[in-house]
C-alpha positions as a Markdown table, in Angstrom:
| # | Residue | x | y | z |
|---|---|---|---|---|
| 1 | Met | 83.8 | 77.2 | 108.1 |
| 2 | Pro | 83.6 | 79.2 | 104.9 |
| 3 | Asn | 84.0 | 77.9 | 101.5 |
| 4 | Trp | 87.4 | 79.2 | 100.4 |
| 5 | Cys | 87.9 | 81.1 | 97.1 |
| 6 | Glu | 91.3 | 80.5 | 95.6 |
| 7 | Gln | 92.7 | 83.0 | 93.4 |
| 8 | Glu | 95.7 | 83.8 | 91.2 |
| 9 | Val | 96.2 | 87.5 | 90.8 |
| 10 | Tyr | 98.5 | 89.6 | 88.5 |
| 11 | Ile | 99.0 | 93.3 | 89.4 |
| 12 | His | 100.6 | 95.8 | 86.9 |
| 13 | Gly | 100.7 | 99.6 | 87.1 |
| 14 | Glu | 102.5 | 102.6 | 88.2 |
| 15 | Thr | 105.6 | 101.7 | 90.1 |
| 16 | Ser | 105.0 | 103.5 | 93.5 |
| 17 | Met | 101.4 | 102.1 | 93.8 |
| 18 | Val | 102.3 | 98.6 | 92.9 |
| 19 | Thr | 105.3 | 98.6 | 95.0 |
| 20 | His | 103.2 | 99.7 | 98.0 |
| 21 | Leu | 100.6 | 97.0 | 97.3 |
| 22 | Tyr | 103.5 | 94.4 | 97.1 |
| 23 | Trp | 105.1 | 95.4 | 100.3 |
| 24 | Glu | 101.9 | 95.5 | 102.2 |
| 25 | Leu | 100.9 | 92.1 | 100.8 |
| 26 | Lys | 104.2 | 90.4 | 101.4 |
| 27 | Glu | 105.2 | 92.0 | 104.6 |
| 28 | Arg | 102.0 | 92.7 | 106.4 |
| 29 | Lys | 99.7 | 90.3 | 104.6 |
| 30 | Arg | 97.2 | 93.1 | 103.9 |
| 31 | Phe | 95.5 | 93.6 | 100.4 |
| 32 | Cys | 91.9 | 94.5 | 100.6 |
| 33 | Asp | 92.3 | 96.8 | 103.5 |
| 34 | Val | 95.1 | 98.7 | 101.5 |
| 35 | Val | 92.8 | 99.3 | 98.6 |
| 36 | Leu | 89.5 | 99.8 | 100.3 |
| 37 | Pro | 90.3 | 100.5 | 104.0 |
| 38 | Ile | 87.7 | 100.1 | 106.7 |
| 39 | Pro | 86.8 | 103.7 | 107.6 |
| 40 | Leu | 87.5 | 104.7 | 111.2 |
| 41 | Glu | 84.0 | 105.4 | 112.1 |
| 42 | Val | 83.1 | 101.8 | 111.3 |
| 43 | Ile | 86.1 | 100.6 | 113.4 |
| 44 | Gly | 84.9 | 102.9 | 116.2 |
| 45 | Gln | 81.5 | 101.4 | 116.3 |
| 46 | Gly | 81.1 | 99.0 | 119.1 |
| 47 | His | 79.8 | 95.5 | 118.8 |
| 48 | Asp | 76.4 | 95.1 | 120.6 |
| 49 | Gly | 76.9 | 91.4 | 121.0 |
| 50 | Met | 73.9 | 90.7 | 118.7 |
| 51 | Gly | 74.5 | 89.4 | 115.2 |
| 52 | Thr | 77.8 | 90.3 | 113.5 |
| 53 | Ser | 80.1 | 93.2 | 114.1 |
| 54 | Pro | 80.1 | 96.5 | 112.1 |
| 55 | Gln | 83.5 | 95.7 | 110.6 |
| 56 | Tyr | 82.5 | 92.2 | 109.5 |
| 57 | Asp | 79.4 | 93.6 | 107.8 |
| 58 | Trp | 81.5 | 96.3 | 106.2 |
| 59 | Arg | 83.9 | 93.8 | 104.7 |
| 60 | Cys | 81.1 | 91.6 | 103.4 |
| 61 | Asn | 79.5 | 94.6 | 101.7 |
| 62 | Lys | 82.7 | 96.4 | 100.4 |
| 63 | Trp | 85.0 | 93.6 | 99.7 |
| 64 | Asn | 82.8 | 90.8 | 98.9 |
| 65 | Thr | 84.5 | 88.6 | 101.4 |
| 66 | Lys | 84.4 | 88.6 | 105.2 |
| 67 | Trp | 88.1 | 88.6 | 105.9 |
| 68 | Glu | 91.5 | 89.9 | 104.4 |
| 69 | Val | 93.3 | 87.6 | 102.1 |
| 70 | Thr | 95.0 | 84.6 | 103.6 |
| 71 | Asn | 97.4 | 81.7 | 102.4 |
| 72 | Ile | 99.4 | 84.2 | 100.3 |
| 73 | Gln | 102.1 | 82.9 | 98.1 |
| 74 | Ile | 104.0 | 85.4 | 95.9 |
| 75 | Met | 104.4 | 83.5 | 92.7 |
| 76 | Glu | 106.5 | 86.3 | 91.0 |
| 77 | Asp | 108.3 | 88.9 | 92.9 |
| 78 | Ile | 107.9 | 92.5 | 91.9 |
| 79 | Val | 109.5 | 93.4 | 88.6 |
| 80 | His | 110.2 | 96.9 | 87.8 |
| 81 | Gly | 109.7 | 97.4 | 84.1 |
| 82 | Asp | 112.0 | 99.4 | 81.9 |
| 83 | Asp | 111.0 | 103.1 | 81.5 |
| 84 | His | 109.8 | 103.0 | 78.0 |
| 85 | Tyr | 106.3 | 104.0 | 79.2 |
| 86 | Pro | 105.6 | 107.7 | 80.0 |
| 87 | Ile | 105.1 | 106.5 | 83.7 |
| 88 | Pro | 107.5 | 103.8 | 85.4 |
| 89 | Thr | 105.6 | 100.6 | 85.9 |
| 90 | Ser | 106.0 | 97.3 | 87.9 |
| 91 | Tyr | 104.2 | 94.1 | 88.3 |
| 92 | Phe | 104.0 | 90.9 | 90.5 |
| 93 | Arg | 101.8 | 87.8 | 90.8 |
| 94 | Phe | 100.5 | 86.1 | 93.8 |
| 95 | Val | 98.0 | 83.4 | 94.8 |
| 96 | Cys | 95.7 | 83.6 | 97.8 |
| 97 | Lys | 92.4 | 82.6 | 99.4 |
| 98 | Thr | 89.4 | 84.6 | 100.6 |
| 99 | Ala | 86.2 | 83.6 | 102.5 |
| 100 | Trp | 83.3 | 82.8 | 100.3 |
| 101 | Asp | 84.2 | 84.8 | 97.2 |
| 102 | Ala | 86.7 | 86.7 | 95.3 |
| 103 | Pro | 87.1 | 90.5 | 96.3 |
| 104 | Ile | 85.8 | 91.8 | 93.0 |
| 105 | Pro | 85.2 | 95.3 | 94.4 |
| 106 | Val | 88.8 | 95.6 | 95.5 |
| 107 | Trp | 90.0 | 94.6 | 91.9 |
| 108 | Glu | 87.4 | 97.1 | 90.6 |
| 109 | Lys | 88.8 | 99.9 | 92.7 |
| 110 | Leu | 92.4 | 99.1 | 91.4 |
| 111 | His | 91.2 | 99.2 | 87.9 |
| 112 | Arg | 89.7 | 102.6 | 88.5 |
| 113 | Leu | 93.1 | 103.8 | 89.7 |
| 114 | Gly | 94.8 | 102.7 | 86.5 |
| 115 | Ile | 96.2 | 99.5 | 87.9 |
| 116 | Glu | 95.8 | 96.4 | 85.7 |
| 117 | Val | 94.4 | 93.4 | 87.4 |
| 118 | Gln | 94.2 | 90.1 | 85.8 |
| 119 | Ala | 92.7 | 87.3 | 88.2 |
| 120 | Glu | 91.3 | 83.9 | 87.9 |
| 121 | Tyr | 89.4 | 82.3 | 90.8 |
| 122 | Glu | 87.5 | 79.3 | 92.0 |
| 123 | Val | 85.1 | 79.0 | 94.8 |
| 124 | Glu | 85.5 | 75.5 | 96.5 |
| 125 | Gly | 82.5 | 73.5 | 97.1 |
| 126 | Cys | 80.3 | 75.7 | 94.7 |
| 127 | Asp | 81.8 | 74.7 | 91.3 |
| 128 | Ile | 82.1 | 78.4 | 90.4 |
| 129 | Val | 85.0 | 79.6 | 88.5 |
| 130 | Gly | 85.6 | 83.2 | 87.3 |
| 131 | Glu | 88.1 | 85.9 | 85.9 |
| 132 | Phe | 88.6 | 89.6 | 86.2 |
| 133 | Ala | 90.5 | 91.3 | 83.4 |
| 134 | Leu | 90.4 | 94.8 | 81.8 |
| 135 | Gly | 88.0 | 95.8 | 84.4 |
| 136 | Glu | 85.4 | 93.2 | 83.6 |
| 137 | His | 84.3 | 90.3 | 85.7 |
| 138 | His | 83.0 | 87.1 | 84.4 |
| 139 | Cys | 82.0 | 84.0 | 86.3 |
| 140 | Arg | 80.2 | 80.8 | 85.5 |
| 141 | Thr | 79.4 | 77.3 | 87.1 |
| 142 | Leu | 81.3 | 74.4 | 85.8 |
| 143 | Thr | 79.6 | 72.1 | 83.6 |
| 144 | Asp | 78.9 | 68.4 | 84.8 |
| 145 | Glu | 81.6 | 67.2 | 82.2 |
| 146 | Glu | 84.1 | 69.6 | 83.8 |
| 147 | Ile | 83.3 | 68.5 | 87.2 |
| 148 | Lys | 83.6 | 64.8 | 86.3 |
| 149 | Glu | 87.0 | 65.5 | 84.6 |
| 150 | Arg | 88.2 | 67.1 | 87.9 |
| 151 | Glu | 87.1 | 64.2 | 89.9 |
| 152 | Glu | 88.9 | 61.8 | 87.7 |
| 153 | Glu | 92.0 | 63.9 | 87.9 |
| 154 | Asp | 91.8 | 63.8 | 91.7 |
| 155 | Ala | 91.3 | 60.1 | 91.9 |
């Protein structure tokens, strides 16, 4: 069983790209594979029964997580902004989980495409928290005091 990474993610950018991401996430439960699709040549590689599959290894190396996002909840449905920008923009917000860690490479790719990603995440069982904003990733380990405060809140 993996350590789950819980994340809250805000996506904002050009309307057609954001609308496509929103639809894929909401209707098909796909996010990472939309932004960084597994190449056909990797999908076509057979599994030799030894170790992990080529697709599994590719996801771990390229997405930073072994599976697609799960436990998706749309927190704010897509909003199409007014057209005061030169390009029409839209945004939405969701929470999800991934196995082991946050999909930082996926967020970086979106940033390179001109889509704003703001995300906060926490890796359960590891006391690691992080954020991704303006194309930059920062993470840290919770202090002993923060851990104690959380334990008291849960009691």
